[in-house]
MDAnalysis code that builds the backbone (N, CA, C; Angstrom):
import MDAnalysis as mda
import numpy as np

u = mda.Universe.empty(222, n_residues=74, atom_resindex=np.repeat(np.arange(74), 3), trajectory=True)
u.add_TopologyAttr("name", ["N", "CA", "C"] * 74)
u.add_TopologyAttr("resid", np.arange(1, 75))
u.add_TopologyAttr("resname", ["UNK", "UNK", "UNK", "UNK", "UNK", "UNK", "UNK", "UNK", "UNK", "UNK", "UNK", "UNK", "UNK", "UNK", "UNK", "UNK", "UNK", "UNK", "UNK", "UNK", "UNK", "UNK", "UNK", "UNK", "UNK", "UNK", "UNK", "UNK", "UNK", "UNK", "UNK", "UNK", "UNK", "UNK", "UNK", "UNK", "UNK", "UNK", "UNK", "UNK", "UNK", "UNK", "UNK", "UNK", "UNK", "UNK", "UNK", "UNK", "UNK", "UNK", "UNK", "UNK", "UNK", "UNK", "UNK", "UNK", "UNK", "UNK", "UNK", "UNK", "UNK", "UNK", "UNK", "UNK", "UNK", "UNK", "UNK", "UNK", "UNK", "UNK", "UNK", "UNK", "UNK", "UNK"])
u.atoms.positions = np.array([
    [-19.750, -20.778, -14.555],
    [-19.226, -20.774, -13.038],
    [-17.547, -20.511, -12.848],
    [-16.583, -20.937, -13.777],
    [-15.106, -20.412, -13.771],
    [-15.014, -19.268, -13.594],
    [-15.841, -18.547, -14.597],
    [-15.415, -17.057, -14.864],
    [-16.078, -16.513, -13.121],
    [-16.933, -16.518, -12.893],
    [-17.461, -16.049, -11.174],
    [-16.252, -16.620, -10.198],
    [-15.648, -17.695, -10.282],
    [-14.803, -18.158, -9.206],
    [-13.552, -16.921, -9.150],
    [-13.247, -16.391, -11.058],
    [-12.007, -15.388, -11.579],
    [-12.425, -14.124, -10.570],
    [-13.718, -13.493, -10.738],
    [-14.463, -12.687, -10.025],
    [-14.078, -12.659, -8.667],
    [-14.318, -13.658, -8.082],
    [-14.172, -13.710, -6.683],
    [-12.918, -13.833, -5.847],
    [-12.014, -14.261, -7.276],
    [-10.287, -14.282, -6.701],
    [-10.257, -12.950, -7.012],
    [-10.328, -11.973, -8.069],
    [-9.949, -11.403, -8.142],
    [-10.553, -9.893, -7.131],
    [-11.836, -10.443, -6.634],
    [-11.844, -9.785, -5.004],
    [-11.072, -9.936, -4.427],
    [-11.142, -11.123, -3.903],
    [-10.359, -10.920, -3.202],
    [-8.921, -10.703, -2.687],
    [-8.065, -10.966, -3.766],
    [-7.063, -10.319, -3.783],
    [-6.664, -8.657, -3.711],
    [-7.619, -7.801, -4.419],
    [-8.172, -6.395, -4.292],
    [-7.915, -6.265, -3.032],
    [-9.098, -7.168, -2.587],
    [-9.382, -7.067, -1.205],
    [-7.898, -6.757, -0.480],
    [-7.553, -7.866, -0.420],
    [-5.524, -8.036, 0.305],
    [-4.832, -7.366, 0.251],
    [-4.929, -6.553, -1.437],
    [-3.727, -5.345, -1.376],
    [-3.957, -4.447, -1.146],
    [-5.332, -4.014, -0.652],
    [-6.015, -2.427, -0.550],
    [-5.457, -2.408, 1.608],
    [-6.257, -3.666, 1.927],
    [-5.810, -3.847, 3.557],
    [-4.335, -3.871, 3.901],
    [-3.370, -4.757, 2.598],
    [-2.096, -4.505, 3.108],
    [-1.328, -3.466, 2.908],
    [-1.828, -2.470, 2.047],
    [-1.000, -1.207, 1.342],
    [-1.414, -0.534, 2.658],
    [-2.993, -0.341, 3.059],
    [-3.482, 0.422, 4.520],
    [-2.631, 0.351, 5.852],
    [-1.929, -0.314, 5.909],
    [-1.349, -1.227, 7.021],
    [-0.213, -0.596, 6.497],
    [0.674, -0.660, 5.692],
    [2.110, -1.123, 5.421],
    [2.222, 1.190, 5.708],
    [1.563, 1.877, 4.846],
    [1.405, 2.821, 5.084],
    [0.880, 3.724, 6.285],
    [0.068, 3.028, 7.227],
    [-0.016, 3.722, 8.354],
    [0.796, 3.070, 9.516],
    [1.380, 2.212, 9.403],
    [2.841, 1.779, 10.301],
    [3.932, 2.978, 9.423],
    [4.055, 3.253, 8.082],
    [5.328, 4.175, 8.104],
    [4.965, 5.625, 8.679],
    [3.977, 6.057, 8.466],
    [3.118, 6.848, 9.345],
    [4.002, 7.112, 10.419],
    [2.743, 6.191, 11.688],
    [3.237, 5.918, 12.516],
    [4.101, 5.917, 13.640],
    [5.114, 5.350, 11.994],
    [6.858, 5.171, 12.502],
    [7.069, 6.074, 12.621],
    [6.908, 7.826, 11.478],
    [7.748, 8.617, 11.119],
    [6.811, 9.966, 12.371],
    [5.286, 9.010, 12.245],
    [5.508, 10.900, 13.531],
    [5.876, 10.561, 15.071],
    [6.173, 9.738, 15.212],
    [7.060, 9.139, 16.489],
    [8.405, 9.571, 16.841],
    [8.663, 9.076, 15.438],
    [10.312, 9.743, 15.129],
    [10.514, 11.684, 15.547],
    [9.393, 11.650, 14.786],
    [8.946, 13.449, 14.698],
    [8.913, 13.982, 16.442],
    [8.233, 13.222, 16.908],
    [8.243, 13.507, 18.003],
    [9.321, 13.727, 19.435],
    [10.155, 12.574, 18.485],
    [10.882, 12.333, 19.804],
    [11.898, 13.557, 19.284],
    [12.372, 13.873, 18.070],
    [13.626, 14.679, 17.731],
    [13.202, 15.848, 16.615],
    [11.703, 16.811, 16.992],
    [12.194, 17.916, 15.681],
    [12.929, 18.282, 15.453],
    [13.744, 18.795, 15.460],
    [14.737, 19.515, 14.826],
    [15.163, 18.548, 13.588],
    [15.041, 17.151, 13.527],
    [14.967, 16.420, 12.153],
    [14.175, 15.922, 11.375],
    [13.396, 16.859, 12.203],
    [11.405, 16.725, 11.086],
    [11.611, 16.428, 9.194],
    [12.811, 17.265, 8.492],
    [12.813, 17.082, 7.298],
    [13.421, 16.542, 7.014],
    [14.673, 15.714, 7.440],
    [15.145, 14.088, 7.392],
    [14.389, 13.163, 7.522],
    [13.074, 13.372, 8.697],
    [12.560, 11.544, 8.308],
    [11.654, 11.914, 7.234],
    [10.895, 13.008, 7.207],
    [10.343, 12.922, 5.952],
    [10.589, 12.603, 4.655],
    [11.884, 12.851, 4.717],
    [12.736, 12.283, 3.500],
    [12.901, 11.131, 2.984],
    [13.148, 10.957, 4.507],
    [13.104, 9.168, 4.226],
    [12.397, 8.503, 4.547],
    [10.924, 8.618, 4.939],
    [9.681, 8.121, 4.781],
    [9.080, 8.167, 3.678],
    [9.496, 9.604, 2.150],
    [8.637, 9.418, 1.170],
    [8.653, 8.302, 0.124],
    [10.485, 7.940, 0.003],
    [10.451, 6.957, -0.849],
    [9.785, 5.318, -0.380],
    [9.449, 4.664, 0.561],
    [8.823, 3.857, 1.053],
    [7.511, 4.156, 0.993],
    [6.953, 5.303, 0.948],
    [5.383, 5.550, 0.625],
    [5.187, 5.375, -0.199],
    [6.154, 5.546, -1.783],
    [6.013, 5.604, -3.361],
    [5.929, 4.075, -3.136],
    [7.187, 3.529, -3.322],
    [6.773, 2.149, -3.506],
    [6.325, 1.288, -3.189],
    [5.303, 1.451, -2.026],
    [4.383, 0.909, -1.568],
    [3.377, 1.343, -2.222],
    [3.235, 2.162, -2.195],
    [1.648, 3.153, -3.584],
    [1.719, 2.254, -4.182],
    [2.575, 1.952, -5.196],
    [3.293, 1.917, -6.682],
    [2.630, 0.856, -6.580],
    [3.437, -0.447, -5.699],
    [3.241, -1.914, -5.333],
    [1.269, -1.838, -5.374],
    [1.044, -1.442, -4.393],
    [0.077, -1.665, -4.732],
    [-1.650, -1.026, -5.842],
    [-0.989, 0.067, -6.430],
    [-1.781, 0.631, -7.678],
    [-1.493, -0.779, -8.702],
    [-0.105, -1.454, -8.996],
    [-0.189, -2.555, -9.768],
    [-0.634, -3.139, -9.508],
    [-0.731, -3.790, -7.967],
    [-1.398, -5.083, -7.587],
    [-2.941, -4.956, -8.258],
    [-3.437, -4.276, -8.472],
    [-5.111, -3.481, -8.312],
    [-4.806, -3.875, -10.027],
    [-4.101, -2.959, -10.759],
    [-4.467, -3.169, -12.201],
    [-4.130, -4.882, -12.547],
    [-3.534, -5.715, -11.633],
    [-3.198, -7.283, -11.840],
    [-4.856, -7.924, -11.718],
    [-5.285, -7.565, -10.581],
    [-6.655, -8.028, -10.381],
    [-7.922, -7.734, -11.611],
    [-7.603, -6.226, -11.808],
    [-8.517, -5.754, -13.298],
    [-8.173, -6.688, -14.219],
    [-7.481, -6.841, -14.489],
    [-6.698, -7.594, -15.534],
    [-6.972, -8.978, -15.551],
    [-7.288, -9.348, -14.922],
    [-7.528, -10.828, -13.849],
    [-9.149, -11.204, -14.612],
    [-10.069, -10.107, -14.303],
    [-11.401, -10.223, -14.133],
    [-11.798, -9.809, -15.982],
    [-10.952, -8.711, -16.460],
    [-11.233, -8.511, -17.874],
    [-10.625, -9.785, -19.003],
    [-9.290, -10.158, -18.439],
    [-8.723, -10.941, -19.368],
    [-9.238, -12.577, -19.045],
])
């Protein structure tokens, strides 16, 4: 019974991670598109500024998914 709870918890955790990362990436892309639409001449600077938070957010999501998978395996 305890193993089933662990699987359920890992599944819920993975789902929350995916939803959170998707929302964060979507909001960042939305803000970058709005900024580029307002100032097309600054598109390169905007793209460079948005890349680091996108990479960090994706990295956090991957680490959280690995933790959820390890919770199931261990």
